[in-house]
N, C-alpha and C positions, 0 to 999 in steps of 0.2 A: 302595554295594557290589555286586558282582555276588554271585547267588545260589550256595552252594557247593551242587555234584550229586552224586550218586552211584548205580552202577547195582547193584537188588537180584535176584539168580540165585533162580529158584524149588532146589529140593530133591526129587531122590527118594529113598528107604531103599533101597538096596543088600540092605539085609536088616534084618529086625524081630523080636526074640525079647523078650515079652512076659510077666512074671511078678506076682506079687499085688500089691495095692496096699500101700504103706509104711503104718504104723500113725501115723507122725508127720505127714503131711498128705495123704495120703489117694492120692497117686500111683502108677501101676503103676512097677515095677523092669521098664526095659527094656535091651537091647544092640542099638544099630541102627548101622551103617553107613550115614554120611551124603556122598553125593555134589553138589554144584554142577550145574545143568545152563541151557543157554544158551537157556531162559524168563525173559523179565525187567521188572520195573519198574522206574520210575524216578522218583528224587526229586531236590527242589530245596531249599536250606533258606537264608532271609535273615532279617536283621534284620524285627521288627514292633511295635508299640504292645502287642500281646497272642498268647497263641497260638491258631493259626488252623491248621487242616488242610484242603487244598484237592483237588480230584480223585477222590474217595472219599468218598462220601456215609455210607459204610457201618463207617468208618475207628472203631476206638476203640481200637486197641494202639497206633497210633503217637502219639496224643495221651498215653494213661497212661505211655508208657515218656517222652516230652520231660516231661511233668510231673512224674515221679519223678527224671527226671536231675537238673532245675530245684531241685528241693529238696534232694536229696542237694549238688548245687554251693553250695547259700544262693543262687542266684541267683530270678529272676522269668523264669517260661518265655514271653519276647520274642522268640518264631519264627514265621515264615508256613514253610510244608510243602506242597509241592504232588508232589502224587502223579500219576504218570503209569501206568493198569495194564494191565498184559497177560500179570500170572501170573491163572490161573482161579479164582478164590473159594472156598474151602471144597470144596479137591480133595485135600488129602495133600501139596500139594505146597510149603507154608510158605511162601505169599505175605505173609500179615500178619505174621509173625515178622521173614521179610526185610526188611521194608520199615523194622520197629521197629527191629533194629540199625542199617540204615542210616541211619535218622534220629536214635541216637543217638551214631554216629560222628560222624555231620554237625555236632552240636549240642554236643556235646564239643571236637572241635577248633576250635568256635567260642569256647568258655569262656575266659577269660582265665587262669583256674586248671584247664586238663582233669583231670579223674577219670583217676585213674591207671589201666592195663589189669584189674587185679584187681576194684576197684570198680566198675568197669564191668559186667563179666563179673558181678558179686553182682548189679549192679541189674538184669541183661538176663535173668539165672536167675529173678527174680521177678516177673518178664512173661510167660512161658511157656518149654514144654518145650526148643523148637528155637532160640528166638533167641541163647542165646550163641555155638551153632555156626555161625551168620551174622554172628558179628563180625571173625573171621579166615579168611583163604582155607584153599581147600584140605580135601579129604575127611576125615572125622573119623569114629574109632569112640565115639561115646557111651554111657555108662552113667546109672548110678543112676535119675533123673529124668530124663534129658535132660542134667545140666550136668555130670558126669563126662566132660572130652573128651579124648582122643588123637589128633594128628596120624597120620593114613595116607599111605603114598606107594603108591596104587593105579594101575595103567594107565589110559591116558585115551584107549587108541585104539580107539574103541569109537564107534558110533552109538546116538541113543535117538530110538524112537518113543512117544510120548506121546500113551496113548487118554484120552479122555475121553468116557463115554455120555452118547449125546444125552437118552436116555431116565431118568435117576438122577440125583437130587439127593443129596447127602452127608447122612444122619443127622449127630449133633451126633458129633463124636468122643467128648464120654463115651458117647453111646449106644453107640457101636460097641465100647467098651471093655467096657459093662457087658455087651453081647451075649457080647462073646467067653468072658468070668467064666461065665456061664449056661453058656456050653457046655463049660466046664472046661476051658479052654484054658492055664489059668495052673499046672496042674500039670505038676509035673518040670522046671520054671524053671532047677534049676542044672544037670542034664542037658545041657539045650537051650542054654543060656547055653554051655557048656563046646563042644559041638559046632561052634557058630557061631565060637567062637575060634578053636577048631585048623582049622576052613575057611579062616579070613580068614589065618590065618598060611600058608598055601599059595600064598596069588596071588600069580603073579608076572605072569601074560599076561592080557589080559582073558579069553579064554575058561574061564579059573580061577573067574570069578565066578559060574559057573554052578553051583558047588558050594555056596557058601554056602545055607544053609536056607531056606525059605520065608518070609515076612511073615505072624508068628501070625496076624493080622487079616485073612488076603484074605479069609476065609469068613466070617467075621463081617461085614465092610465091604459085603459081596454081592457085588463085581465080580472074583471069581476067574477065574468063566467067560470072561471075557472077556482075561486074562492066559494062558488056556489058548489062544486063539483065535491071540495073539500067537508062542507056541511053537511052533504047526501050522504060523504063517507064516514061521518060519525064525528065531525070537529066540533065541538060545543062551541066555539069560534073559530070563524075560518073570516079573513080580508085582505086587503092586497097592501104591504110595505110601503108606507112612503108613498113615492111618485112609481112605485111598480117598475119593471112588469113582477118581481119578485112576489108570491101570497104566501100566507102562511096560514095553518091550520092547529087549533089546542086540541089536545087528547088527555084526558085524564089516565088513560093508559100506554104502557109503552108497547104492548102487542096491538092495541088498535091502529097507533100512529102507525107501526113496520105496517100493518094490512092497507090503510090506505095510502101509503107511500107507494105501495105495489101497484095497487088500482090505478095512479096517476102515472106511472113510470112509462105508459105508453105518450102520454102527452109532453112530458114536463121531467125535467132534472129532480131529483128529491135529494133530501136528506131527513133524516128525523136527529133532532138535536134536543138538550134540555136548556131553560132557562140559566145565564149565570147573573152573577152580581156585578 
């Protein structure tokens, strides 16, 4: 049997509003706009005597995803997964979550009795806030802890400069959220949420994305200054993705995006990519 294959694109947060922690599970309330981009990992899955994940020694989430899927389906986790990594690790681009979702789809399709989409979504939610988003195509509005998803029709006619600072390693996501709370950033969440939803409702063209509020975690992540550099280089919107440290800038023309990427090359690793559905 030939391996089944999946492409797992990264994501950027076109906006991210963060509220207080939820008493039930300790997760922060969020409202975020999620968009896939053309920086991708690639996965292959085939039958094996036991569960094995190759290609990325630091993986824990793909293994956990397949173990939980097997338990839910009442089968043995007898799969070999090979991961070819292109998405930078621990950068706010969702690479681990994208890989977990791709592995879930591949393994679920291989089951004699696949789980329903609702059960797969619930399982994905137990793995991480971004995993449910990656199960299905298209940009989404995510709310709650990230598990409540609404499909969005967003313009896709722009270019993305992705920048990853050379000299900065990401703090843990939890540490960034803790710093955000220490700075008092979670105050006024209902009003900030409504401001995001109002701005989102007005998006018709790519340039309308500039009106979305900035990422609440930008200052706590330490990457806000790089976003400012992208705006100075001509981006009509630039911000931190997730809890950083990756930063993106949106441009109308590819030539402008390439020029900006060249300017930032002295301080960061850069990509010029397109949004993907």
